[in-house]
C-alpha positions in Angstrom: -125.9 -98.3 -31.6 -125.5 -101.7 -30.0 -122.5 -102.8 -28.2 -121.7 -105.4 -30.8 -122.0 -102.7 -33.6 -119.6 -100.4 -31.7 -117.1 -103.2 -31.2 -117.3 -104.1 -34.9 -116.9 -100.4 -35.8 -113.8 -100.1 -33.5 -112.4 -103.2 -35.2 -113.0 -101.7 -38.6 -111.3 -98.3 -37.6 -108.4 -99.8 -35.7 -106.3 -100.7 -38.7 -106.8 -97.2 -40.1 -105.6 -95.6 -36.8 -102.7 -97.9 -36.6 -101.8 -97.1 -40.2 -101.7 -93.3 -39.4 -99.5 -93.9 -36.4 -97.1 -96.1 -38.4 -96.8 -93.5 -41.1 -96.0 -90.7 -38.6 -93.4 -93.0 -36.9 -91.8 -94.0 -40.1 -91.5 -90.3 -41.1 -89.8 -89.4 -37.9 -87.6 -92.5 -38.2 -86.7 -91.6 -41.8 -85.9 -88.0 -40.8 -83.9 -89.2 -37.9 -82.1 -91.7 -40.1 -81.2 -89.1 -42.7 -79.8 -86.9 -39.9 -77.8 -89.7 -38.5 -76.6 -90.6 -42.1 -75.5 -87.0 -42.7 -73.6 -87.0 -39.4 -72.0 -90.3 -40.3 -71.0 -89.0 -43.7 -69.6 -85.8 -42.2 -67.7 -87.8 -39.5 -66.3 -90.0 -42.2 -65.3 -87.0 -44.3 -63.5 -85.3 -41.5 -61.9 -88.5 -40.5 -60.6 -88.8 -44.1 -59.6 -85.2 -44.1 -57.7 -85.5 -40.9 -56.0 -88.7 -42.0 -54.2 -86.9 -44.8 -55.7 -89.2 -47.4 -57.1 -86.3 -49.5 -54.0 -84.2 -49.0 -51.8 -87.0 -50.4 -54.1 -88.6 -53.1 -55.7 -85.7 -54.9 -54.0 -83.3 -57.3 -53.5 -79.7 -56.4 -51.3 -78.8 -59.5 -49.7 -80.2 -62.5 -46.5 -79.1 -64.2 -45.4 -81.0 -67.3 -45.8 -84.7 -66.6 -45.7 -84.1 -62.8 -48.7 -84.2 -60.5 -48.4 -82.4 -57.2 -50.5 -83.5 -54.3 -51.7 -80.8 -51.9 -49.0 -81.8 -49.5 -46.3 -81.4 -52.1 -47.8 -78.0 -53.2 -47.8 -76.9 -49.5 -44.0 -77.7 -49.2 -43.3 -75.1 -52.0 -45.9 -72.7 -50.7 -44.7 -72.7 -47.1 -41.1 -72.2 -48.2 -42.2 -69.1 -50.3 -44.3 -67.9 -47.5 -41.4 -68.1 -45.0 -38.8 -66.5 -47.3 -41.2 -63.6 -48.2 -41.6 -62.7 -44.5 -45.3 -62.8 -45.0 -45.8 -63.9 -41.5 -44.4 -60.6 -40.2 -46.0 -58.4 -42.8 -49.6 -59.6 -42.8 -52.6 -59.6 -40.5 -53.1 -63.2 -39.3 -56.8 -62.4 -38.6 -57.6 -61.5 -42.3 -57.5 -63.6 -45.4 -54.4 -63.0 -47.5 -56.8 -62.4 -50.5 -58.1 -59.3 -48.6 -54.7 -57.8 -47.9 -53.4 -55.6 -50.7 -49.7 -55.2 -51.4 -49.9 -52.8 -54.4 -52.8 -50.4 -54.4 -52.1 -49.4 -58.0 -52.4 -52.9 -59.4 -54.6 -54.3 -56.6 -52.2 -57.2 -56.1 -52.9 -59.0 -52.8 -50.6 -61.1 -50.7 -52.5 -64.2 -51.9 -51.8 -63.2 -55.5 -48.1 -62.7 -54.8 -47.6 -65.9 -52.8 -49.5 -68.0 -55.3 -47.5 -66.5 -58.2 -44.2 -67.0 -56.5 -45.1 -70.5 -55.5 -46.1 -71.5 -59.0 -42.9 -69.8 -60.3 -40.7 -71.8 -57.9 -42.5 -75.0 -58.9 -42.0 -74.3 -62.6 -38.3 -73.5 -62.2 -37.6 -76.4 -59.8 -39.2 -79.0 -62.1 -37.7 -77.3 -65.1 -34.2 -77.9 -63.7 -35.2 -81.4 -62.4 -36.5 -82.4 -65.9 -33.3 -81.1 -67.5 -31.3 -83.2 -65.0 -33.3 -86.3 -65.9 -32.9 -85.6 -69.6 -29.2 -85.4 -69.1 -29.2 -88.7 -67.2 -28.3 -87.2 -63.9 -28.8 -89.5 -60.9 -28.5 -88.7 -57.2 -24.9 -89.1 -56.0 -23.7 -90.4 -52.7 -23.1 -86.8 -51.6 -26.7 -85.9 -52.6 -28.1 -88.8 -50.5 -25.9 -87.8 -47.6 -27.1 -84.2 -47.8 -30.8 -85.4 -47.7 -30.0 -87.8 -44.9 -28.4 -85.0 -42.9 -31.4 -82.7 -43.5 -33.8 -85.4 -42.3 -31.7 -86.1 -39.3 -31.7 -82.4 -38.4 -35.5 -82.3 -38.8 -35.9 -85.3 -36.5 -33.6 -83.7 -33.9 -35.6 -80.5 -34.0 -38.8 -82.5 -33.5 -37.3 -84.4 -30.6 -36.2 -81.2 -28.9 -39.9 -80.1 -28.9 -41.0 -83.5 -27.6 -42.9 -84.6 -30.7 -42.4 -87.1 -33.5 -41.0 -86.0 -36.9 -44.4 -86.6 -38.5 -46.1 -84.4 -35.9 -43.5 -81.8 -36.4 -44.0 -81.8 -40.1 -47.8 -81.7 -39.8 -47.5 -78.7 -37.6 -45.2 -76.9 -40.0 -46.7 -77.9 -43.3 -50.2 -79.1 -42.7 -52.1 -82.4 -42.4 -50.7 -85.2 -44.5 -47.1 -84.2 -44.2 -44.8 -87.0 -43.1 -41.2 -88.0 -43.4 -41.8 -90.1 -46.5 -43.3 -87.3 -48.7 -41.0 -84.7 -47.2 -38.0 -86.7 -48.1 -39.3 -86.9 -51.7 -39.6 -83.2 -51.7 -36.0 -82.8 -50.3 -34.7 -85.2 -52.9 -36.3 -83.2 -55.7 -34.7 -80.0 -54.4 -31.4 -81.8 -54.0 -31.3 -83.0 -57.5 -32.3 -79.6 -58.9 -29.6 -77.9 -56.8 -26.9 -80.3 -57.7 -27.6 -80.3 -61.4 -27.7 -76.5 -61.3 -24.1 -76.7 -60.0 -23.2 -79.2 -62.8 -24.6 -76.8 -65.4 -22.7 -73.9 -63.8 -19.4 -75.8 -63.9 -20.0 -76.6 -67.6 -19.9 -72.9 -68.6 -16.6 -71.7 -69.9 -15.4 -68.1 -70.6 -12.5 -66.7 -72.5 -10.4 -63.8 -71.4 -12.2 -61.6 -74.0 -15.6 -62.7 -72.6 -14.5 -61.6 -69.1 -13.0 -58.3 -70.3 -16.2 -57.5 -72.3 -18.5 -58.3 -69.4 -16.4 -56.2 -67.0 -16.5 -53.2 -69.3 -20.3 -53.5 -69.5 -20.8 -54.0 -65.7 -18.2 -51.8 -64.1 -20.8 -50.3 -61.7 -21.7 -53.7 -60.4 -18.1 -54.9 -60.0 -15.8 -52.0 -59.1 -15.8 -51.1 -55.5 -15.1 -48.0 -53.4 -13.9 -47.3 -49.9 -15.1 -44.1 -48.3 -15.8 -42.4 -45.0 -19.0 -40.5 -44.2 -20.6 -38.7 -41.3 -24.0 -37.0 -41.1 -24.1 -33.6 -39.4 -27.6 -33.1 -38.0 -27.7 -30.2 -35.7 -30.9 -29.8 -33.7 -32.7 -26.5 -33.5 -34.8 -25.4 -30.5 -38.0 -25.9 -32.5 -40.3 -28.9 -32.7 -42.8 -30.1 -35.3 -46.5 -30.8 -34.7 -45.7 -34.2 -33.3 -43.2 -32.8 -30.9 -40.1 -34.0 -32.8 -37.1 -31.7 -32.8 -36.5 -30.0 -36.1 -33.0 -30.1 -37.7 -31.3 -26.7 -38.0 -30.3 -27.0 -41.7 -28.1 -23.9 -41.7 -26.2 -25.0 -38.6 -25.8 -28.5 -40.0 -24.4 -27.1 -43.3 -21.9 -25.0 -41.4 -20.7 -27.8 -39.3 -20.4 -30.2 -42.3 -18.4 -27.6 -44.3 -16.1 -26.8 -41.4 -15.4 -30.5 -40.7 -14.8 -31.2 -44.4 -12.2 -28.4 -44.5 -10.5 -29.5 -41.3 -10.0 -33.2 -42.2 -8.9 -33.1 -45.9 -6.6 -36.0 -46.5 -6.6 -37.2 -42.9 -8.6 -40.3 -42.0 -7.6 -40.2 -38.4 -8.8 -36.5 -38.2 -12.1 -37.6 -39.8 -12.7 -40.2 -37.2 -11.9 -37.7 -34.4 -14.2 -35.0 -35.8 -17.0 -37.5 -36.1 -16.7 -38.3 -32.4 -16.7 -34.6 -31.5 -19.7 -33.8 -33.6 -21.7 -36.9 -32.7 -24.7 -36.6 -30.5 -24.5 -38.0 -26.9 -26.3 -41.2 -27.8 -23.9 -41.8 -30.8 -20.7 -41.5 -28.8 -20.3 -45.2 -28.2 -20.8 -45.9 -31.9 -18.1 -43.5 -33.0 -15.6 -44.6 -30.4 -14.4 -47.0 -33.1 -12.3 -45.2 -35.8 -13.8 -47.3 -38.5 -17.4 -46.5 -37.6 -17.3 -43.9 -40.4 -15.7 -46.3 -42.9 -17.6 -48.1 -45.7 -15.5 -50.7 -47.5 -15.9 -52.5 -50.9 -19.2 -50.7 -51.9 -20.1 -51.2 -55.5 -21.0 -48.0 -57.4 -24.6 -49.2 -57.8 -24.9 -49.6 -54.0 -23.7 -46.0 -53.2 -26.2 -43.5 -51.9 -27.5 -41.4 -54.8 -26.5 -38.1 -53.3 -22.9 -39.1 -53.1 -22.5 -41.5 -56.1 -21.6 -38.9 -58.7 -19.0 -37.3 -56.5 -17.3 -40.5 -55.4 -17.2 -42.0 -58.8 -15.7 -38.9 -60.5 -12.6 -40.2 -62.3 -10.6 -37.1 -61.0 -11.2 -38.2 -57.3 -8.0 -38.7 -55.3 -7.3 -40.2 -51.8 -8.3 -37.9 -49.0 -10.7 -35.7 -51.1 -13.4 -34.5 -48.7 -16.6 -32.6 -49.3 -20.0 -31.7 -47.7 -23.1 -32.9 -49.4 -26.8 -32.1 -48.5 -29.2 -35.0 -47.7 -32.8 -35.0 -48.6 -34.0 -34.3 -45.1 -31.9 -31.1 -44.9 -29.1 -32.5 -42.8 -25.5 -32.6 -44.3 -23.1 -35.4 -44.9 -19.3 -35.2 -44.9 -17.8 -37.6 -47.3 -14.1 -38.6 -47.7 -12.8 -40.6 -50.7 -10.5 -43.4 -49.7 -10.1 -45.6 -52.7 -11.7 -46.8 -55.9 -12.7 -47.9 -58.4 -10.7 -50.9 -57.1 -10.1 -53.5 -59.7 -8.6 -56.0 -57.3 -5.2 -56.0 -59.0 -4.2 -58.9 -56.8 -4.5 -62.6 -57.1 -7.1 -64.5 -55.1 -6.1 -66.6 -52.1 -7.0 -70.1 -51.0 -6.7 -71.2 -47.4 -7.9 -73.9 -45.0 -8.9 -72.9 -41.5 -10.1 -74.4 -38.2 -12.5 -72.2 -36.3 -12.4 -72.5 -32.5 -15.2 -70.6 -30.8 -15.3 -69.5 -27.1 -17.6 -71.7 -25.1 -20.5 -70.1 -23.2 -19.3 -68.9 -19.8 -20.2 -66.2 -17.3 -16.5 -65.1 -17.5 -16.0 -64.1 -21.2 -12.3 -63.6 -20.6 -11.8 -67.1 -19.3 -13.8 -68.6 -22.2 -11.8 -66.6 -24.7 -8.5 -67.7 -23.2 -9.6 -71.3 -23.3 -10.5 -70.9 -27.0 -7.1 -69.5 -27.7 -5.3 -72.3 -25.8 -7.4 -74.9 -27.7 -6.4 -73.3 -31.0 -2.8 -73.4 -30.1 -3.1 -77.1 -29.1 -4.6 -78.0 -32.5 -1.8 -76.1 -34.3 0.8 -77.8 -32.1 -0.8 -81.2 -33.0 -0.5 -80.3 -36.7 3.1 -79.1 -36.4 4.0 -82.3 -34.5 2.6 -84.5 -37.4 3.1 -84.8 -41.1 2.5 -81.1 -41.8 0.7 -81.8 -45.0 -2.4 -80.1 -46.3 -4.3 -83.4 -46.0 -3.3 -83.7 -42.3 -4.6 -80.1 -41.7 -7.8 -80.9 -43.5 -8.4 -83.9 -41.3 -8.0 -81.8 -38.2 -10.5 -79.3 -39.6 -13.1 -82.0 -40.1 -12.5 -83.1 -36.6 -12.3 -79.8 -34.7 -13.6 -76.8 -36.7 -16.9 -75.1 -35.7 -17.1 -73.4 -39.2 -19.5 -74.5 -41.9 -16.5 -75.4 -44.0 -15.4 -78.2 -41.7 -16.8 -81.0 -43.9 -14.6 -79.7 -46.7 -11.5 -79.7 -44.5 -11.9 -76.0 -43.8 -11.3 -75.1 -47.4 -12.0 -71.6 -48.6 -11.0 -71.0 -52.3 -10.5 -67.8 -54.3 -10.8 -65.3 -51.6 -11.1 -61.7 -53.0 -10.4 -58.5 -51.0 -13.5 -57.7 -48.9 -14.7 -61.3 -48.7 -13.6 -62.0 -45.2 -13.3 -60.2 -41.8 -10.3 -57.9 -41.7 -7.8 -59.9 -39.5 -8.5 -63.1 -41.5 -8.1 -61.3 -44.8 -4.9 -59.4 -43.7 -3.3 -62.8 -42.9 -4.3 -64.2 -46.3 -3.0 -61.2 -48.3 0.2 -60.7 -46.4 2.9 -60.2 -49.1 5.2 -62.6 -47.3 2.7 -65.4 -47.3 3.8 -68.7 -48.9 2.2 -72.1 -49.4 2.3 -74.2 -46.2 2.3 -71.3 -43.8 0.3 -71.7 -40.7 -0.8 -69.4 -37.9 -3.6 -68.3 -35.5 -5.8 -65.4 -36.2 -8.3 -63.9 -33.8 -11.5 -62.4 -35.2 -15.0 -61.6 -33.9 -16.0 -65.2 -34.6 -13.2 -66.8 -32.5 -9.8 -68.1 -33.2 -8.8 -69.4 -36.6 -6.0 -71.9 -37.0 -4.8 -71.1 -40.5 -3.1 -73.0 -43.4 -2.1 -71.1 -46.5 -2.7 -73.1 -49.7 -1.7 -70.5 -52.3 -2.7 -68.0 -54.9 -5.3 -68.2 -57.6 -5.9 -66.0 -60.6 -6.6 -62.3 -60.8 -9.2 -61.4 -58.2 -11.2 -59.0 -60.4 -11.2 -61.6 -63.3 -12.5 -64.2 -60.8 -15.1 -61.9 -59.5 -16.2 -60.9 -63.0 -16.4 -64.5 -64.1 -18.3 -65.4 -61.0 -20.8 -62.7 -61.8 -21.1 -63.9 -65.4 -21.6 -67.4 -64.4 -24.3 -66.5 -61.8 -26.1 -64.3 -64.3 -26.0 -67.1 -67.0 -27.2 -69.8 -64.6 -30.0 -67.5 -63.4 -31.2 -66.8 -67.0 -31.0 -70.6 -67.7 -33.2 -71.4 -64.7 -35.7 -68.6 -65.6 -35.9 -69.9 -69.1 -36.6 -73.5 -68.0 -39.3 -72.2 -65.7 -40.9 -70.1 -68.4 -41.1 -73.2 -70.6 -43.2 -74.9 -68.0 -46.9 -74.4 -67.4 -48.3 -74.8 -63.9 -52.0 -75.7 -63.7 -53.8 -75.6 -60.4 -56.9 -77.8 -59.8 -59.6 -76.2 -57.6 -60.6 -79.3 -55.7 -57.1 -80.3 -54.8 -56.2 -76.7 -53.9 -58.9 -76.8 -51.2 -56.5 -78.9 -49.2 -53.5 -76.5 -49.4 -52.8 -73.4 -47.4 -52.9 -71.2 -50.4 -55.8 -68.6 -50.4 
């Protein structure tokens, strides 16, 4: 082949070779381009995901005419999660859907939390819709309550060195911010306030109250009693090395103590100290360590309930009763069933707490002096209930400060003993003042007066609570919560 022929052949082949190389290059370029495109799409997706856009603009659930974003659903879910103590009772390294609560039904923690969340959503929106239908609008007090909550949230965030939005995102997930959280709090505030409006609208006659009481005596009547468990150790141990209780010796000790203390509460306390184990001595140093006050019949331990609620029971009756583990309990009847045949009491108070100090005695003295100064200030002024209320708003460390320290319709057993003793002193009259020391600090007291019969009030309160609860449940059952799979992907629910 001549040189000219070879050149011509190369010229004829070159385009073909070039075409093959171009095709290979384009294939590699296309594959590379697809890979880059996928990465770009993923980058965009995760950027959107982390921006909170999907969490705020997709629908996780619907209830009635309301659409809940994943963020809003998460607010309900997280509140249920926290109140259920799931964080303490579950394995953080396992899916909640794999952690069974009830082996019989197969219910998992995921099932439980999702059901509770949907139930809470249904009831909350049920009450909210009832409020809207009734024409309820947020009051100034409602707005102030939400403002206070949001301010507290901002303060907590600041104490941790983060913004309020960052704090919310950490607690409730991506997309949470002060705007949507405020919407959530306003929803809860309206539901809570209207619930109170509905409760106040309920009225009951004397016959209604009497009938309810007769049907719910075990929930309302209360008993006072003393008890002490005699658990005498034997010299034997079980397979795990635990000391075995000597049942016969425990029974003998219990019966001997019961016989010795009949009708004498002081003797009961002394015998408890004598029979207590070494590590229990400090507990029983207090005479009232054996006393249980204002226990309803339904709350009494089963093994002593029948004995204590026997209508023939009289003050000081004492007996020995066997426990399930073979130990023995000594029980003394003190009082009951107590129908609270006294009137309720209403007071205002100003709580002064001791400041933190290395010297507790000094801090306590300072609190007492401060309480006396506030009382002196009141006595030097107009000495009206309004003047006292103003001092409570200014000085009280109690949660009632915003209401001028007002506590209405106090029933026996509602308050700590020194506070209650002052309120129910038979010589007490409206306008009385004083200072009471309790485990919480020093209370500057103002006596407002008596209310109605304490048991009637307690019964009516129970009726009202029961009726409101049934109303809320009914509203919730009338709602249907529908979850949407795509939106639920952006919630914390399993």
